[in-house]
DRENDO-1510 file (C-alpha; in Angstrom, 1 decimal, always signed):
<recs>
REC; n; res; u; v; w
REC; 1; UNK; -1.8; +1.0; +44.8 .
REC; 2; UNK; -2.6; +3.3; +41.9 .
REC; 3; UNK; +1.0; +3.5; +41.0 .
REC; 4; UNK; +1.3; -0.3; +41.0 .
REC; 5; UNK; -1.8; -0.7; +38.8 .
REC; 6; UNK; -0.6; +1.8; +36.3 .
REC; 7; UNK; +2.7; +0.0; +36.2 .
REC; 8; UNK; +1.0; -3.3; +35.4 .
REC; 9; UNK; -0.7; -1.8; +32.3 .
REC; 10; UNK; +2.6; -0.9; +30.6 .
REC; 11; UNK; +4.9; -3.5; +32.3 .
REC; 12; UNK; +4.7; -5.9; +29.4 .
REC; 13; UNK; +5.9; -3.2; +26.9 .
REC; 14; UNK; +8.7; -2.1; +29.1 .
REC; 15; UNK; +10.1; -5.6; +29.5 .
REC; 16; UNK; +11.0; -5.5; +25.8 .
REC; 17; UNK; +13.2; -2.5; +26.4 .
REC; 18; UNK; +15.4; -4.1; +29.1 .
REC; 19; UNK; +19.1; -4.0; +28.5 .
REC; 20; UNK; +21.9; -6.3; +29.6 .
REC; 21; UNK; +21.4; -7.1; +33.4 .
REC; 22; UNK; +24.1; -6.3; +35.8 .
REC; 23; UNK; +25.4; -3.2; +34.0 .
REC; 24; UNK; +25.3; +0.5; +35.0 .
REC; 25; UNK; +22.7; +2.3; +32.9 .
REC; 26; UNK; +22.4; +6.0; +32.2 .
REC; 27; UNK; +18.8; +6.4; +31.0 .
REC; 28; UNK; +16.6; +9.1; +29.7 .
REC; 29; UNK; +12.9; +8.4; +29.1 .
REC; 30; UNK; +13.6; +8.2; +25.4 .
REC; 31; UNK; +16.9; +6.4; +25.3 .
REC; 32; UNK; +19.5; +4.4; +27.1 .
REC; 33; UNK; +23.3; +4.4; +27.2 .
REC; 34; UNK; +25.0; +1.5; +28.9 .
REC; 35; UNK; +28.6; +1.7; +30.4 .
REC; 36; UNK; +30.7; +0.4; +33.2 .
REC; 37; UNK; +32.4; +3.7; +33.7 .
REC; 38; UNK; +31.2; +7.2; +32.9 .
REC; 39; UNK; +31.4; +10.9; +33.7 .
REC; 40; UNK; +29.1; +13.5; +32.3 .
REC; 41; UNK; +27.3; +16.8; +32.8 .
REC; 42; UNK; +23.5; +16.6; +33.0 .
REC; 43; UNK; +21.0; +19.3; +33.9 .
REC; 44; UNK; +23.7; +21.2; +35.7 .
REC; 45; UNK; +25.0; +18.2; +37.5 .
REC; 46; UNK; +28.5; +16.7; +37.3 .
REC; 47; UNK; +28.1; +12.9; +37.6 .
REC; 48; UNK; +30.6; +10.1; +37.6 .
REC; 49; UNK; +29.9; +6.4; +38.2 .
REC; 50; UNK; +31.9; +3.2; +38.1 .
REC; 51; UNK; +30.6; -0.4; +38.2 .
REC; 52; UNK; +32.9; -3.4; +38.8 .
REC; 53; UNK; +31.1; -6.8; +39.0 .
REC; 54; UNK; +32.8; -9.5; +41.0 .
REC; 55; UNK; +32.0; -12.0; +38.2 .
REC; 56; UNK; +30.8; -12.1; +34.6 .
REC; 57; UNK; +27.3; -10.9; +35.6 .
REC; 58; UNK; +26.4; -8.9; +38.7 .
REC; 59; UNK; +23.6; -8.1; +41.1 .
REC; 60; UNK; +24.0; -4.4; +41.5 .
REC; 61; UNK; +21.2; -2.1; +40.3 .
REC; 62; UNK; +22.0; +1.4; +39.2 .
REC; 63; UNK; +19.9; +3.9; +37.2 .
REC; 64; UNK; +20.1; +7.6; +36.4 .
REC; 65; UNK; +16.9; +9.0; +34.9 .
REC; 66; UNK; +16.8; +12.7; +33.8 .
REC; 67; UNK; +13.3; +14.1; +34.4 .
REC; 68; UNK; +11.7; +17.3; +33.1 .
REC; 69; UNK; +12.3; +20.6; +34.9 .
REC; 70; UNK; +15.9; +19.8; +35.8 .
REC; 71; UNK; +15.2; +16.9; +38.1 .
REC; 72; UNK; +17.4; +13.8; +38.2 .
REC; 73; UNK; +16.2; +10.5; +39.6 .
REC; 74; UNK; +18.8; +8.1; +40.9 .
REC; 75; UNK; +18.4; +4.5; +42.1 .
REC; 76; UNK; +21.0; +2.2; +43.4 .
REC; 77; UNK; +20.5; -1.3; +44.9 .
REC; 78; UNK; +22.0; -4.7; +45.6 .
REC; 79; UNK; +20.1; -7.9; +44.9 .
REC; 80; UNK; +20.6; -10.9; +47.2 .
REC; 81; UNK; +22.3; -13.9; +45.7 .
REC; 82; UNK; +24.9; -14.3; +43.0 .
REC; 83; UNK; +25.3; -14.9; +39.3 .
REC; 84; UNK; +22.5; -15.2; +36.7 .
REC; 85; UNK; +19.5; -15.3; +39.2 .
REC; 86; UNK; +20.7; -12.0; +40.8 .
REC; 87; UNK; +21.2; -10.5; +37.3 .
REC; 88; UNK; +17.7; -11.5; +36.2 .
REC; 89; UNK; +16.3; -9.8; +39.3 .
REC; 90; UNK; +18.3; -6.7; +38.4 .
REC; 91; UNK; +16.7; -6.8; +34.9 .
REC; 92; UNK; +13.2; -7.1; +36.4 .
REC; 93; UNK; +13.7; -4.2; +38.7 .
REC; 94; UNK; +15.3; -2.0; +36.1 .
REC; 95; UNK; +12.3; -2.5; +33.8 .
REC; 96; UNK; +9.9; -1.7; +36.7 .
REC; 97; UNK; +11.8; +1.4; +37.6 .
REC; 98; UNK; +11.9; +2.7; +34.0 .
REC; 99; UNK; +8.1; +2.3; +33.7 .
REC; 100; UNK; +7.4; +3.9; +37.1 .
REC; 101; UNK; +9.4; +7.0; +36.2 .
REC; 102; UNK; +6.7; +7.8; +33.7 .
REC; 103; UNK; +4.2; +8.2; +36.4 .
REC; 104; UNK; +5.9; +9.3; +39.6 .
REC; 105; UNK; +9.1; +10.8; +40.7 .
REC; 106; UNK; +8.4; +10.3; +44.4 .
REC; 107; UNK; +11.1; +8.0; +45.9 .
REC; 108; UNK; +8.6; +6.6; +48.5 .
REC; 109; UNK; +6.1; +5.6; +45.8 .
REC; 110; UNK; +8.8; +4.1; +43.6 .
REC; 111; UNK; +10.1; +1.9; +46.4 .
REC; 112; UNK; +6.6; +0.8; +47.4 .
REC; 113; UNK; +5.8; -0.3; +43.8 .
REC; 114; UNK; +9.2; -2.0; +43.4 .
REC; 115; UNK; +8.5; -3.9; +46.6 .
REC; 116; UNK; +5.2; -5.2; +45.3 .
REC; 117; UNK; +7.0; -6.3; +42.1 .
REC; 118; UNK; +9.6; -8.2; +44.2 .
REC; 119; UNK; +6.9; -9.9; +46.2 .
REC; 120; UNK; +5.2; -11.1; +43.1 .
REC; 121; UNK; +8.2; -13.1; +42.1 .
REC; 122; UNK; +8.0; -16.8; +42.9 .
REC; 123; UNK; +11.7; -17.3; +43.5 .
REC; 124; UNK; +11.9; -15.0; +46.6 .
REC; 125; UNK; +15.0; -13.1; +47.6 .
REC; 126; UNK; +15.3; -9.5; +48.6 .
REC; 127; UNK; +17.0; -6.3; +47.3 .
REC; 128; UNK; +18.3; -3.3; +49.2 .
REC; 129; UNK; +17.6; -0.1; +47.3 .
REC; 130; UNK; +18.0; +3.6; +47.7 .
REC; 131; UNK; +16.0; +6.0; +45.5 .
REC; 132; UNK; +16.6; +9.7; +45.4 .
REC; 133; UNK; +15.9; +12.8; +43.4 .
REC; 134; UNK; +18.0; +15.9; +43.1 .
REC; 135; UNK; +16.7; +19.2; +41.8 .
REC; 136; UNK; +18.7; +21.9; +40.0 .
REC; 137; UNK; +18.5; +24.0; +43.2 .
REC; 138; UNK; +20.1; +21.2; +45.2 .
REC; 139; UNK; +17.1; +19.8; +47.0 .
REC; 140; UNK; +17.7; +16.1; +47.6 .
REC; 141; UNK; +14.7; +13.8; +48.4 .
REC; 142; UNK; +15.5; +10.2; +49.4 .
REC; 143; UNK; +13.7; +7.0; +50.4 .
REC; 144; UNK; +15.6; +3.9; +51.6 .
REC; 145; UNK; +14.9; +0.2; +51.6 .
REC; 146; UNK; +17.7; -1.2; +53.7 .
REC; 147; UNK; +20.6; +0.2; +51.6 .
REC; 148; UNK; +23.8; +1.9; +52.6 .
REC; 149; UNK; +23.0; +5.6; +53.3 .
REC; 150; UNK; +24.4; +8.3; +51.0 .
REC; 151; UNK; +27.2; +10.6; +52.0 .
REC; 152; UNK; +27.5; +14.4; +51.5 .
REC; 153; UNK; +31.1; +15.7; +51.9 .
REC; 154; UNK; +32.1; +12.8; +54.0 .
REC; 155; UNK; +29.0; +13.1; +56.2 .
REC; 156; UNK; +26.5; +10.2; +56.4 .
REC; 157; UNK; +23.0; +11.3; +55.9 .
REC; 158; UNK; +20.5; +10.1; +58.4 .
REC; 159; UNK; +17.5; +8.6; +56.5 .
REC; 160; UNK; +14.3; +7.0; +57.5 .
REC; 161; UNK; +15.0; +3.4; +56.7 .
REC; 162; UNK; +12.6; +0.7; +55.6 .
REC; 163; UNK; +13.0; -3.1; +55.0 .
REC; 164; UNK; +14.7; -4.3; +51.8 .
REC; 165; UNK; +12.4; -4.9; +48.9 .
REC; 166; UNK; +10.6; -8.3; +48.8 .
REC; 167; UNK; +10.2; -9.0; +52.5 .
REC; 168; UNK; +7.0; -7.4; +53.6 .
REC; 169; UNK; +3.8; -6.5; +51.6 .
REC; 170; UNK; +2.9; -3.8; +54.1 .
REC; 171; UNK; +6.2; -1.9; +54.2 .
REC; 172; UNK; +5.9; +1.9; +53.8 .
REC; 173; UNK; +8.9; +4.0; +52.8 .
REC; 174; UNK; +9.3; +7.5; +54.3 .
REC; 175; UNK; +11.1; +10.3; +52.5 .
REC; 176; UNK; +13.9; +12.4; +53.9 .
REC; 177; UNK; +14.8; +15.8; +52.4 .
REC; 178; UNK; +18.2; +17.5; +52.4 .
REC; 179; UNK; +20.0; +20.4; +50.7 .
REC; 180; UNK; +23.1; +19.9; +48.5 .
REC; 181; UNK; +25.2; +23.0; +48.3 .
REC; 182; UNK; +27.2; +23.9; +45.2 .
REC; 183; UNK; +30.5; +22.9; +46.7 .
REC; 184; UNK; +29.3; +19.6; +48.1 .
REC; 185; UNK; +29.6; +16.1; +46.8 .
REC; 186; UNK; +26.9; +13.4; +47.0 .
REC; 187; UNK; +28.4; +9.9; +47.1 .
REC; 188; UNK; +26.4; +6.7; +47.0 .
REC; 189; UNK; +27.6; +3.1; +46.7 .
REC; 190; UNK; +26.8; -0.6; +47.1 .
REC; 191; UNK; +28.2; -2.7; +50.0 .
REC; 192; UNK; +30.9; -4.3; +47.8 .
REC; 193; UNK; +33.0; -1.3; +48.8 .
REC; 194; UNK; +32.4; -1.6; +52.6 .
REC; 195; UNK; +32.8; -5.4; +52.4 .
REC; 196; UNK; +36.1; -5.4; +50.5 .
REC; 197; UNK; +38.2; -7.9; +52.4 .
REC; 198; UNK; +42.0; -8.2; +52.8 .
REC; 199; UNK; +43.8; -11.5; +52.6 .
REC; 200; UNK; +43.9; -11.7; +56.4 .
REC; 201; UNK; +40.1; -11.4; +56.6 .
REC; 202; UNK; +39.9; -7.7; +57.6 .
REC; 203; UNK; +37.0; -5.7; +56.1 .
REC; 204; UNK; +37.6; -2.3; +54.6 .
REC; 205; UNK; +34.6; -1.2; +56.8 .
REC; 206; UNK; +32.5; +1.8; +57.3 .
REC; 207; UNK; +35.1; +4.0; +59.0 .
REC; 208; UNK; +37.6; +3.8; +56.2 .
REC; 209; UNK; +34.9; +4.1; +53.6 .
REC; 210; UNK; +33.4; +7.2; +55.2 .
REC; 211; UNK; +36.9; +8.9; +55.1 .
REC; 212; UNK; +37.1; +8.1; +51.3 .
REC; 213; UNK; +33.7; +9.5; +50.3 .
REC; 214; UNK; +35.0; +13.0; +49.5 .
REC; 215; UNK; +37.2; +11.4; +46.8 .
REC; 216; UNK; +36.3; +10.6; +43.2 .
REC; 217; UNK; +34.3; +7.5; +42.3 .
REC; 218; UNK; +37.4; +6.1; +40.5 .
REC; 219; UNK; +39.5; +6.5; +43.6 .
REC; 220; UNK; +37.0; +4.9; +45.9 .
REC; 221; UNK; +36.6; +1.9; +43.6 .
REC; 222; UNK; +40.3; +1.5; +43.2 .
REC; 223; UNK; +40.9; +1.6; +46.9 .
REC; 224; UNK; +38.2; -1.1; +47.5 .
REC; 225; UNK; +39.7; -3.3; +44.7 .
REC; 226; UNK; +43.2; -2.8; +46.1 .
REC; 227; UNK; +42.0; -3.8; +49.5 .
REC; 228; UNK; +40.4; -7.0; +48.2 .
REC; 229; UNK; +37.1; -7.0; +46.1 .
REC; 230; UNK; +34.7; -9.9; +46.9 .
REC; 231; UNK; +31.4; -8.5; +45.7 .
REC; 232; UNK; +30.0; -6.3; +43.0 .
REC; 233; UNK; +31.1; -2.6; +43.4 .
REC; 234; UNK; +29.1; +0.4; +42.3 .
REC; 235; UNK; +30.0; +4.0; +43.2 .
REC; 236; UNK; +28.4; +7.2; +42.0 .
REC; 237; UNK; +29.3; +10.8; +42.8 .
REC; 238; UNK; +27.2; +13.9; +42.0 .
REC; 239; UNK; +27.9; +17.6; +42.3 .
REC; 240; UNK; +26.0; +20.7; +41.2 .
REC; 241; UNK; +28.0; +21.8; +38.1 .
</recs>
C-alpha cells in the first residue's frame, strides 16, 4: 500500500507527461522518445521492438525504462477492448508505470500498484501485463498478470502467474528469477502474434510462435502479418550486447 500511496501524491503531475496512447515508448526518467519501430543499444543491451496496431489507435502497452546501475525495466501489456477506450486505458497505465518507476523497480510491487489503479477506474475492463527487470549481469526478474510468458532462445519461461490487472483487489504477484546468458535472446510479445488468423480461420498459434521466437522482432511481426493480423501486435527482443 505504501507504493500506491506514494504514487497518488505524484500521479496528477505525471498525467501531464503522458504521450500519445497506443504507441511504443522508449522512456528514461528524464525524457521520452516515441516510435513504432526501433533498435538501439542501452546499458549494454541490444534491444529491438516493433508495434503494429490493428487500427488507428491500439490497446497494447509497452515501456522500456532505463534505471540507475545498469538495470532496465520493461513492461508489456494488452488492454481489453478496442479503439479509443482501450487507448485511454493504455495512457492511464503508462502514466502510472512512469511514476512508479521513481519509487520501486520490483515487478511485483509495480503490478500490485497498477492493479489498484485499474480497479479505481469506473469503466471496468482488465489488462494483461508482464513486468520484468534485466541487470547488466543478465539477471532477469519477472512478475506476470495473465500475459503471455517470455521466451529465451525459443524456450518458454515458466512464471508464477497472477490474474490480469483490474479483476481482484486482493491479487498478489509473485516474482520469478532467471539468468540470461550473453548469447541468449529474450523475446516478449502481445497476443496479436499468437492470434493472427488465416483466411480459413486457422490461428498462427503458440507452437508456430514458439518456433519463431529466436528470430528478429521484425521477422516475427512480418510472419504474423503475413499469416493474417487481427489484433495489435507488439514484439520486443533483448540481448546482452
